[in-house]
mmCIF file of the C-alpha atoms, coordinates in Angstrom:
data_MODEL
# 
_entry.id   MODEL 
# 
loop_
_atom_site.group_PDB 
_atom_site.id 
_atom_site.type_symbol 
_atom_site.label_atom_id 
_atom_site.label_alt_id 
_atom_site.label_comp_id 
_atom_site.label_asym_id 
_atom_site.label_entity_id 
_atom_site.label_seq_id 
_atom_site.pdbx_PDB_ins_code 
_atom_site.Cartn_x 
_atom_site.Cartn_y 
_atom_site.Cartn_z 
_atom_site.occupancy 
_atom_site.B_iso_or_equiv 
_atom_site.pdbx_formal_charge 
_atom_site.auth_seq_id 
_atom_site.auth_comp_id 
_atom_site.auth_asym_id 
_atom_site.auth_atom_id 
_atom_site.pdbx_PDB_model_num 
ATOM 1   C CA . UNK A 1 1   ? 52.677  -19.975 -23.438 1.00 0.00 ? 1   UNK A CA 1 
ATOM 2   C CA . UNK A 1 2   ? 53.697  -22.902 -21.305 1.00 0.00 ? 2   UNK A CA 1 
ATOM 3   C CA . UNK A 1 3   ? 51.240  -25.312 -19.755 1.00 0.00 ? 3   UNK A CA 1 
ATOM 4   C CA . UNK A 1 4   ? 52.129  -24.086 -16.267 1.00 0.00 ? 4   UNK A CA 1 
ATOM 5   C CA . UNK A 1 5   ? 51.395  -20.461 -17.183 1.00 0.00 ? 5   UNK A CA 1 
ATOM 6   C CA . UNK A 1 6   ? 48.200  -21.445 -18.977 1.00 0.00 ? 6   UNK A CA 1 
ATOM 7   C CA . UNK A 1 7   ? 47.050  -23.411 -15.901 1.00 0.00 ? 7   UNK A CA 1 
ATOM 8   C CA . UNK A 1 8   ? 47.927  -20.480 -13.633 1.00 0.00 ? 8   UNK A CA 1 
ATOM 9   C CA . UNK A 1 9   ? 46.027  -18.044 -15.887 1.00 0.00 ? 9   UNK A CA 1 
ATOM 10  C CA . UNK A 1 10  ? 42.933  -20.281 -15.930 1.00 0.00 ? 10  UNK A CA 1 
ATOM 11  C CA . UNK A 1 11  ? 43.183  -20.674 -12.156 1.00 0.00 ? 11  UNK A CA 1 
ATOM 12  C CA . UNK A 1 12  ? 43.197  -16.877 -11.718 1.00 0.00 ? 12  UNK A CA 1 
ATOM 13  C CA . UNK A 1 13  ? 40.237  -16.471 -14.115 1.00 0.00 ? 13  UNK A CA 1 
ATOM 14  C CA . UNK A 1 14  ? 38.304  -19.220 -12.331 1.00 0.00 ? 14  UNK A CA 1 
ATOM 15  C CA . UNK A 1 15  ? 39.028  -17.703 -8.894  1.00 0.00 ? 15  UNK A CA 1 
ATOM 16  C CA . UNK A 1 16  ? 37.879  -14.263 -10.113 1.00 0.00 ? 16  UNK A CA 1 
ATOM 17  C CA . UNK A 1 17  ? 34.662  -15.759 -11.501 1.00 0.00 ? 17  UNK A CA 1 
ATOM 18  C CA . UNK A 1 18  ? 33.918  -17.575 -8.222  1.00 0.00 ? 18  UNK A CA 1 
ATOM 19  C CA . UNK A 1 19  ? 34.610  -14.404 -6.219  1.00 0.00 ? 19  UNK A CA 1 
ATOM 20  C CA . UNK A 1 20  ? 32.359  -12.316 -8.481  1.00 0.00 ? 20  UNK A CA 1 
ATOM 21  C CA . UNK A 1 21  ? 29.594  -14.915 -8.226  1.00 0.00 ? 21  UNK A CA 1 
ATOM 22  C CA . UNK A 1 22  ? 29.826  -15.013 -4.426  1.00 0.00 ? 22  UNK A CA 1 
ATOM 23  C CA . UNK A 1 23  ? 29.743  -11.198 -4.289  1.00 0.00 ? 23  UNK A CA 1 
ATOM 24  C CA . UNK A 1 24  ? 26.620  -11.112 -6.495  1.00 0.00 ? 24  UNK A CA 1 
ATOM 25  C CA . UNK A 1 25  ? 24.862  -13.745 -4.382  1.00 0.00 ? 25  UNK A CA 1 
ATOM 26  C CA . UNK A 1 26  ? 25.745  -11.824 -1.191  1.00 0.00 ? 26  UNK A CA 1 
ATOM 27  C CA . UNK A 1 27  ? 24.361  -8.558  -2.666  1.00 0.00 ? 27  UNK A CA 1 
ATOM 28  C CA . UNK A 1 28  ? 21.173  -10.294 -3.836  1.00 0.00 ? 28  UNK A CA 1 
ATOM 29  C CA . UNK A 1 29  ? 20.712  -11.843 -0.382  1.00 0.00 ? 29  UNK A CA 1 
ATOM 30  C CA . UNK A 1 30  ? 21.271  -8.456  1.327   1.00 0.00 ? 30  UNK A CA 1 
ATOM 31  C CA . UNK A 1 31  ? 18.761  -6.783  -1.006  1.00 0.00 ? 31  UNK A CA 1 
ATOM 32  C CA . UNK A 1 32  ? 16.193  -9.501  -0.272  1.00 0.00 ? 32  UNK A CA 1 
ATOM 33  C CA . UNK A 1 33  ? 16.716  -9.112  3.494   1.00 0.00 ? 33  UNK A CA 1 
ATOM 34  C CA . UNK A 1 34  ? 16.192  -5.345  3.110   1.00 0.00 ? 34  UNK A CA 1 
ATOM 35  C CA . UNK A 1 35  ? 12.918  -5.898  1.228   1.00 0.00 ? 35  UNK A CA 1 
ATOM 36  C CA . UNK A 1 36  ? 11.661  -8.188  4.005   1.00 0.00 ? 36  UNK A CA 1 
ATOM 37  C CA . UNK A 1 37  ? 12.626  -5.606  6.623   1.00 0.00 ? 37  UNK A CA 1 
ATOM 38  C CA . UNK A 1 38  ? 10.356  -2.946  5.060   1.00 0.00 ? 38  UNK A CA 1 
ATOM 39  C CA . UNK A 1 39  ? 7.149   -2.742  7.079   1.00 0.00 ? 39  UNK A CA 1 
ATOM 40  C CA . UNK A 1 40  ? 4.393   -1.825  4.629   1.00 0.00 ? 40  UNK A CA 1 
ATOM 41  C CA . UNK A 1 41  ? 1.009   -0.658  5.890   1.00 0.00 ? 41  UNK A CA 1 
ATOM 42  C CA . UNK A 1 42  ? -0.937  -2.291  3.035   1.00 0.00 ? 42  UNK A CA 1 
ATOM 43  C CA . UNK A 1 43  ? -0.198  -6.031  2.844   1.00 0.00 ? 43  UNK A CA 1 
ATOM 44  C CA . UNK A 1 44  ? -1.027  -6.459  -0.841  1.00 0.00 ? 44  UNK A CA 1 
ATOM 45  C CA . UNK A 1 45  ? 0.240   -4.948  -4.082  1.00 0.00 ? 45  UNK A CA 1 
ATOM 46  C CA . UNK A 1 46  ? -2.021  -2.577  -6.051  1.00 0.00 ? 46  UNK A CA 1 
ATOM 47  C CA . UNK A 1 47  ? -2.715  -5.180  -8.745  1.00 0.00 ? 47  UNK A CA 1 
ATOM 48  C CA . UNK A 1 48  ? -4.375  -7.355  -6.054  1.00 0.00 ? 48  UNK A CA 1 
ATOM 49  C CA . UNK A 1 49  ? -6.668  -4.513  -4.955  1.00 0.00 ? 49  UNK A CA 1 
ATOM 50  C CA . UNK A 1 50  ? -10.228 -4.918  -6.208  1.00 0.00 ? 50  UNK A CA 1 
ATOM 51  C CA . UNK A 1 51  ? -11.791 -1.939  -4.434  1.00 0.00 ? 51  UNK A CA 1 
ATOM 52  C CA . UNK A 1 52  ? -11.018 0.738   -1.889  1.00 0.00 ? 52  UNK A CA 1 
ATOM 53  C CA . UNK A 1 53  ? -13.616 2.468   0.269   1.00 0.00 ? 53  UNK A CA 1 
ATOM 54  C CA . UNK A 1 54  ? -12.919 5.795   1.917   1.00 0.00 ? 54  UNK A CA 1 
ATOM 55  C CA . UNK A 1 55  ? -15.216 7.125   4.640   1.00 0.00 ? 55  UNK A CA 1 
ATOM 56  C CA . UNK A 1 56  ? -14.728 10.792  5.457   1.00 0.00 ? 56  UNK A CA 1 
ATOM 57  C CA . UNK A 1 57  ? -17.154 13.068  7.298   1.00 0.00 ? 57  UNK A CA 1 
ATOM 58  C CA . UNK A 1 58  ? -19.912 10.469  7.024   1.00 0.00 ? 58  UNK A CA 1 
ATOM 59  C CA . UNK A 1 59  ? -19.552 10.230  3.225   1.00 0.00 ? 59  UNK A CA 1 
ATOM 60  C CA . UNK A 1 60  ? -18.595 6.817   1.830   1.00 0.00 ? 60  UNK A CA 1 
ATOM 61  C CA . UNK A 1 61  ? -16.745 6.844   -1.480  1.00 0.00 ? 61  UNK A CA 1 
ATOM 62  C CA . UNK A 1 62  ? -15.919 3.587   -3.220  1.00 0.00 ? 62  UNK A CA 1 
ATOM 63  C CA . UNK A 1 63  ? -13.362 3.089   -5.956  1.00 0.00 ? 63  UNK A CA 1 
ATOM 64  C CA . UNK A 1 64  ? -13.521 -0.168  -7.936  1.00 0.00 ? 64  UNK A CA 1 
ATOM 65  C CA . UNK A 1 65  ? -11.413 -1.796  -10.611 1.00 0.00 ? 65  UNK A CA 1 
ATOM 66  C CA . UNK A 1 66  ? -13.005 -2.888  -13.862 1.00 0.00 ? 66  UNK A CA 1 
ATOM 67  C CA . UNK A 1 67  ? -12.136 -6.210  -15.452 1.00 0.00 ? 67  UNK A CA 1 
ATOM 68  C CA . UNK A 1 68  ? -9.569  -4.438  -17.636 1.00 0.00 ? 68  UNK A CA 1 
ATOM 69  C CA . UNK A 1 69  ? -7.845  -3.139  -14.476 1.00 0.00 ? 69  UNK A CA 1 
ATOM 70  C CA . UNK A 1 70  ? -8.945  0.501   -14.849 1.00 0.00 ? 70  UNK A CA 1 
ATOM 71  C CA . UNK A 1 71  ? -10.120 2.224   -11.678 1.00 0.00 ? 71  UNK A CA 1 
ATOM 72  C CA . UNK A 1 72  ? -13.452 4.039   -11.493 1.00 0.00 ? 72  UNK A CA 1 
ATOM 73  C CA . UNK A 1 73  ? -15.516 5.801   -8.861  1.00 0.00 ? 73  UNK A CA 1 
ATOM 74  C CA . UNK A 1 74  ? -18.728 4.854   -7.104  1.00 0.00 ? 74  UNK A CA 1 
ATOM 75  C CA . UNK A 1 75  ? -20.146 7.860   -5.229  1.00 0.00 ? 75  UNK A CA 1 
ATOM 76  C CA . UNK A 1 76  ? -21.434 5.789   -2.287  1.00 0.00 ? 76  UNK A CA 1 
ATOM 77  C CA . UNK A 1 77  ? -22.139 2.269   -1.127  1.00 0.00 ? 77  UNK A CA 1 
ATOM 78  C CA . UNK A 1 78  ? -25.846 2.514   -1.923  1.00 0.00 ? 78  UNK A CA 1 
ATOM 79  C CA . UNK A 1 79  ? -25.059 3.554   -5.492  1.00 0.00 ? 79  UNK A CA 1 
ATOM 80  C CA . UNK A 1 80  ? -22.702 0.609   -5.798  1.00 0.00 ? 80  UNK A CA 1 
ATOM 81  C CA . UNK A 1 81  ? -25.264 -1.888  -4.518  1.00 0.00 ? 81  UNK A CA 1 
ATOM 82  C CA . UNK A 1 82  ? -28.015 -0.525  -6.783  1.00 0.00 ? 82  UNK A CA 1 
ATOM 83  C CA . UNK A 1 83  ? -25.698 -0.573  -9.794  1.00 0.00 ? 83  UNK A CA 1 
ATOM 84  C CA . UNK A 1 84  ? -24.649 -4.153  -9.067  1.00 0.00 ? 84  UNK A CA 1 
ATOM 85  C CA . UNK A 1 85  ? -28.296 -5.270  -8.836  1.00 0.00 ? 85  UNK A CA 1 
ATOM 86  C CA . UNK A 1 86  ? -29.102 -3.546  -12.119 1.00 0.00 ? 86  UNK A CA 1 
ATOM 87  C CA . UNK A 1 87  ? -26.039 -5.033  -13.838 1.00 0.00 ? 87  UNK A CA 1 
ATOM 88  C CA . UNK A 1 88  ? -24.946 -1.511  -14.724 1.00 0.00 ? 88  UNK A CA 1 
ATOM 89  C CA . UNK A 1 89  ? -21.324 -1.090  -15.745 1.00 0.00 ? 89  UNK A CA 1 
ATOM 90  C CA . UNK A 1 90  ? -19.433 1.980   -14.582 1.00 0.00 ? 90  UNK A CA 1 
ATOM 91  C CA . UNK A 1 91  ? -16.753 3.680   -16.572 1.00 0.00 ? 91  UNK A CA 1 
ATOM 92  C CA . UNK A 1 92  ? -14.579 6.680   -15.906 1.00 0.00 ? 92  UNK A CA 1 
ATOM 93  C CA . UNK A 1 93  ? -12.259 8.692   -18.040 1.00 0.00 ? 93  UNK A CA 1 
ATOM 94  C CA . UNK A 1 94  ? -8.776  7.312   -18.691 1.00 0.00 ? 94  UNK A CA 1 
ATOM 95  C CA . UNK A 1 95  ? -7.359  10.345  -16.865 1.00 0.00 ? 95  UNK A CA 1 
ATOM 96  C CA . UNK A 1 96  ? -9.444  9.615   -13.768 1.00 0.00 ? 96  UNK A CA 1 
ATOM 97  C CA . UNK A 1 97  ? -8.515  5.929   -13.890 1.00 0.00 ? 97  UNK A CA 1 
ATOM 98  C CA . UNK A 1 98  ? -4.832  6.831   -14.053 1.00 0.00 ? 98  UNK A CA 1 
ATOM 99  C CA . UNK A 1 99  ? -5.104  9.340   -11.195 1.00 0.00 ? 99  UNK A CA 1 
ATOM 100 C CA . UNK A 1 100 ? -6.906  6.816   -8.986  1.00 0.00 ? 100 UNK A CA 1 
ATOM 101 C CA . UNK A 1 101 ? -4.400  4.078   -9.868  1.00 0.00 ? 101 UNK A CA 1 
ATOM 102 C CA . UNK A 1 102 ? -1.459  6.346   -8.973  1.00 0.00 ? 102 UNK A CA 1 
ATOM 103 C CA . UNK A 1 103 ? -3.012  7.308   -5.644  1.00 0.00 ? 103 UNK A CA 1 
ATOM 104 C CA . UNK A 1 104 ? -3.582  3.676   -4.637  1.00 0.00 ? 104 UNK A CA 1 
ATOM 105 C CA . UNK A 1 105 ? -0.172  2.562   -5.923  1.00 0.00 ? 105 UNK A CA 1 
ATOM 106 C CA . UNK A 1 106 ? 1.433   5.213   -3.703  1.00 0.00 ? 106 UNK A CA 1 
ATOM 107 C CA . UNK A 1 107 ? -0.745  4.233   -0.753  1.00 0.00 ? 107 UNK A CA 1 
ATOM 108 C CA . UNK A 1 108 ? 0.206   0.563   -1.212  1.00 0.00 ? 108 UNK A CA 1 
ATOM 109 C CA . UNK A 1 109 ? 3.831   1.585   -0.632  1.00 0.00 ? 109 UNK A CA 1 
ATOM 110 C CA . UNK A 1 110 ? 3.118   3.442   2.635   1.00 0.00 ? 110 UNK A CA 1 
ATOM 111 C CA . UNK A 1 111 ? 5.721   2.386   5.162   1.00 0.00 ? 111 UNK A CA 1 
ATOM 112 C CA . UNK A 1 112 ? 5.024   2.093   8.835   1.00 0.00 ? 112 UNK A CA 1 
ATOM 113 C CA . UNK A 1 113 ? 7.349   4.568   10.497  1.00 0.00 ? 113 UNK A CA 1 
ATOM 114 C CA . UNK A 1 114 ? 6.679   3.584   14.085  1.00 0.00 ? 114 UNK A CA 1 
ATOM 115 C CA . UNK A 1 115 ? 4.668   0.945   15.942  1.00 0.00 ? 115 UNK A CA 1 
ATOM 116 C CA . UNK A 1 116 ? 3.186   2.544   19.011  1.00 0.00 ? 116 UNK A CA 1 
ATOM 117 C CA . UNK A 1 117 ? 1.268   -0.467  20.289  1.00 0.00 ? 117 UNK A CA 1 
ATOM 118 C CA . UNK A 1 118 ? -2.305  -1.295  21.228  1.00 0.00 ? 118 UNK A CA 1 
ATOM 119 C CA . UNK A 1 119 ? -4.685  1.672   21.188  1.00 0.00 ? 119 UNK A CA 1 
ATOM 120 C CA . UNK A 1 120 ? -6.594  0.526   24.254  1.00 0.00 ? 120 UNK A CA 1 
ATOM 121 C CA . UNK A 1 121 ? -7.822  3.482   26.280  1.00 0.00 ? 121 UNK A CA 1 
ATOM 122 C CA . UNK A 1 122 ? -5.558  5.865   24.346  1.00 0.00 ? 122 UNK A CA 1 
ATOM 123 C CA . UNK A 1 123 ? -7.773  6.226   21.254  1.00 0.00 ? 123 UNK A CA 1 
ATOM 124 C CA . UNK A 1 124 ? -8.566  9.868   22.093  1.00 0.00 ? 124 UNK A CA 1 
ATOM 125 C CA . UNK A 1 125 ? -4.866  10.715  22.429  1.00 0.00 ? 125 UNK A CA 1 
ATOM 126 C CA . UNK A 1 126 ? -4.241  9.620   18.825  1.00 0.00 ? 126 UNK A CA 1 
ATOM 127 C CA . UNK A 1 127 ? -7.384  11.184  17.353  1.00 0.00 ? 127 UNK A CA 1 
ATOM 128 C CA . UNK A 1 128 ? -8.925  7.765   16.861  1.00 0.00 ? 128 UNK A CA 1 
ATOM 129 C CA . UNK A 1 129 ? -12.056 8.201   18.953  1.00 0.00 ? 129 UNK A CA 1 
ATOM 130 C CA . UNK A 1 130 ? -13.690 9.709   15.861  1.00 0.00 ? 130 UNK A CA 1 
ATOM 131 C CA . UNK A 1 131 ? -11.231 8.962   13.032  1.00 0.00 ? 131 UNK A CA 1 
ATOM 132 C CA . UNK A 1 132 ? -10.744 11.588  10.355  1.00 0.00 ? 132 UNK A CA 1 
ATOM 133 C CA . UNK A 1 133 ? -10.736 8.948   7.608   1.00 0.00 ? 133 UNK A CA 1 
ATOM 134 C CA . UNK A 1 134 ? -11.541 5.224   7.464   1.00 0.00 ? 134 UNK A CA 1 
ATOM 135 C CA . UNK A 1 135 ? -10.013 3.136   4.683   1.00 0.00 ? 135 UNK A CA 1 
ATOM 136 C CA . UNK A 1 136 ? -11.125 -0.361  3.651   1.00 0.00 ? 136 UNK A CA 1 
ATOM 137 C CA . UNK A 1 137 ? -9.057  -2.207  1.040   1.00 0.00 ? 137 UNK A CA 1 
ATOM 138 C CA . UNK A 1 138 ? -10.621 -5.197  -0.728  1.00 0.00 ? 138 UNK A CA 1 
ATOM 139 C CA . UNK A 1 139 ? -8.567  -7.906  -2.381  1.00 0.00 ? 139 UNK A CA 1 
ATOM 140 C CA . UNK A 1 140 ? -9.475  -9.502  -5.698  1.00 0.00 ? 140 UNK A CA 1 
ATOM 141 C CA . UNK A 1 141 ? -11.825 -12.437 -5.092  1.00 0.00 ? 141 UNK A CA 1 
ATOM 142 C CA . UNK A 1 142 ? -12.640 -11.548 -1.490  1.00 0.00 ? 142 UNK A CA 1 
ATOM 143 C CA . UNK A 1 143 ? -15.869 -10.111 -0.092  1.00 0.00 ? 143 UNK A CA 1 
ATOM 144 C CA . UNK A 1 144 ? -14.516 -8.913  3.269   1.00 0.00 ? 144 UNK A CA 1 
ATOM 145 C CA . UNK A 1 145 ? -11.897 -6.167  3.421   1.00 0.00 ? 145 UNK A CA 1 
ATOM 146 C CA . UNK A 1 146 ? -8.324  -7.422  3.460   1.00 0.00 ? 146 UNK A CA 1 
ATOM 147 C CA . UNK A 1 147 ? -7.413  -4.337  5.474   1.00 0.00 ? 147 UNK A CA 1 
ATOM 148 C CA . UNK A 1 148 ? -9.311  -1.713  7.462   1.00 0.00 ? 148 UNK A CA 1 
ATOM 149 C CA . UNK A 1 149 ? -7.582  1.391   8.750   1.00 0.00 ? 149 UNK A CA 1 
ATOM 150 C CA . UNK A 1 150 ? -8.699  4.249   10.953  1.00 0.00 ? 150 UNK A CA 1 
ATOM 151 C CA . UNK A 1 151 ? -6.720  7.428   10.301  1.00 0.00 ? 151 UNK A CA 1 
ATOM 152 C CA . UNK A 1 152 ? -6.298  9.672   13.330  1.00 0.00 ? 152 UNK A CA 1 
ATOM 153 C CA . UNK A 1 153 ? -4.529  12.918  14.151  1.00 0.00 ? 153 UNK A CA 1 
ATOM 154 C CA . UNK A 1 154 ? -1.328  14.373  12.882  1.00 0.00 ? 154 UNK A CA 1 
ATOM 155 C CA . UNK A 1 155 ? 1.545   13.383  15.186  1.00 0.00 ? 155 UNK A CA 1 
ATOM 156 C CA . UNK A 1 156 ? 3.413   16.121  17.080  1.00 0.00 ? 156 UNK A CA 1 
ATOM 157 C CA . UNK A 1 157 ? 6.215   16.032  14.490  1.00 0.00 ? 157 UNK A CA 1 
ATOM 158 C CA . UNK A 1 158 ? 3.739   17.422  11.930  1.00 0.00 ? 158 UNK A CA 1 
ATOM 159 C CA . UNK A 1 159 ? 4.880   14.862  9.366   1.00 0.00 ? 159 UNK A CA 1 
ATOM 160 C CA . UNK A 1 160 ? 3.307   11.605  10.519  1.00 0.00 ? 160 UNK A CA 1 
ATOM 161 C CA . UNK A 1 161 ? -0.251  10.443  10.990  1.00 0.00 ? 161 UNK A CA 1 
ATOM 162 C CA . UNK A 1 162 ? -1.587  7.996   13.573  1.00 0.00 ? 162 UNK A CA 1 
ATOM 163 C CA . UNK A 1 163 ? -3.266  4.952   12.066  1.00 0.00 ? 163 UNK A CA 1 
ATOM 164 C CA . UNK A 1 164 ? -5.152  2.178   13.834  1.00 0.00 ? 164 UNK A CA 1 
ATOM 165 C CA . UNK A 1 165 ? -4.917  -1.118  11.984  1.00 0.00 ? 165 UNK A CA 1 
ATOM 166 C CA . UNK A 1 166 ? -8.374  -2.576  12.622  1.00 0.00 ? 166 UNK A CA 1 
ATOM 167 C CA . UNK A 1 167 ? -8.408  -6.177  13.731  1.00 0.00 ? 167 UNK A CA 1 
ATOM 168 C CA . UNK A 1 168 ? -4.982  -5.906  15.330  1.00 0.00 ? 168 UNK A CA 1 
ATOM 169 C CA . UNK A 1 169 ? -5.804  -2.895  17.494  1.00 0.00 ? 169 UNK A CA 1 
ATOM 170 C CA . UNK A 1 170 ? -2.255  -1.628  16.929  1.00 0.00 ? 170 UNK A CA 1 
ATOM 171 C CA . UNK A 1 171 ? -1.531  2.065   16.403  1.00 0.00 ? 171 UNK A CA 1 
ATOM 172 C CA . UNK A 1 172 ? 1.235   2.929   13.950  1.00 0.00 ? 172 UNK A CA 1 
ATOM 173 C CA . UNK A 1 173 ? 2.408   6.075   12.231  1.00 0.00 ? 173 UNK A CA 1 
ATOM 174 C CA . UNK A 1 174 ? 2.811   6.615   8.503   1.00 0.00 ? 174 UNK A CA 1 
ATOM 175 C CA . UNK A 1 175 ? 3.946   9.660   6.528   1.00 0.00 ? 175 UNK A CA 1 
ATOM 176 C CA . UNK A 1 176 ? 1.082   12.168  6.411   1.00 0.00 ? 176 UNK A CA 1 
ATOM 177 C CA . UNK A 1 177 ? 1.465   12.723  2.660   1.00 0.00 ? 177 UNK A CA 1 
ATOM 178 C CA . UNK A 1 178 ? -0.135  9.311   2.053   1.00 0.00 ? 178 UNK A CA 1 
ATOM 179 C CA . UNK A 1 179 ? -3.264  10.495  3.863   1.00 0.00 ? 179 UNK A CA 1 
ATOM 180 C CA . UNK A 1 180 ? -3.101  13.838  2.029   1.00 0.00 ? 180 UNK A CA 1 
ATOM 181 C CA . UNK A 1 181 ? -3.037  11.956  -1.305  1.00 0.00 ? 181 UNK A CA 1 
ATOM 182 C CA . UNK A 1 182 ? -6.192  10.024  -0.383  1.00 0.00 ? 182 UNK A CA 1 
ATOM 183 C CA . UNK A 1 183 ? -7.919  13.211  0.771   1.00 0.00 ? 183 UNK A CA 1 
ATOM 184 C CA . UNK A 1 184 ? -6.940  14.911  -2.510  1.00 0.00 ? 184 UNK A CA 1 
ATOM 185 C CA . UNK A 1 185 ? -8.382  11.921  -4.383  1.00 0.00 ? 185 UNK A CA 1 
ATOM 186 C CA . UNK A 1 186 ? -11.647 12.398  -2.502  1.00 0.00 ? 186 UNK A CA 1 
ATOM 187 C CA . UNK A 1 187 ? -11.671 16.112  -3.277  1.00 0.00 ? 187 UNK A CA 1 
ATOM 188 C CA . UNK A 1 188 ? -11.273 15.342  -6.994  1.00 0.00 ? 188 UNK A CA 1 
ATOM 189 C CA . UNK A 1 189 ? -13.754 12.397  -6.768  1.00 0.00 ? 189 UNK A CA 1 
ATOM 190 C CA . UNK A 1 190 ? -12.001 10.299  -9.331  1.00 0.00 ? 190 UNK A CA 1 
# 
């Protein structure tokens, strides 16, 4: 092979490598932009969740994570406070821990379908005057909830649920199956 052909061949190989690299960088950038565009309801990943409280029909149920990361159930806030004062450790079955972890992992991926805007005087319209379910998510190392949500009525489409993001006063919709999963978790109580 002559030097001219060898140089031409290396030039073609180098150009193909540069083009492939640019294509990969463009795809990675597009994927990253898509991830940023996703509007998640819960602003923290499940591994950063320390506890989740669910208030339904006047009954508070608290789920906590043990130091080993396994989820367990506290029947109510008073039971949790008494147990903490007594230094009592709670443990659940591995099956319960896995079921709770799956429910909260799914909930952490709930996407906001629609931003309706401030609730204002419209709370009744969305079923938020007396919310069906209140959710408080606590982050590891924090005492105050990182997120509080009031779950309202089913939207007219029958597939979405109105949610008031406490603190912001904004009403959004999320897929109803996320709320159904939390309600099923409550029915099974861990």
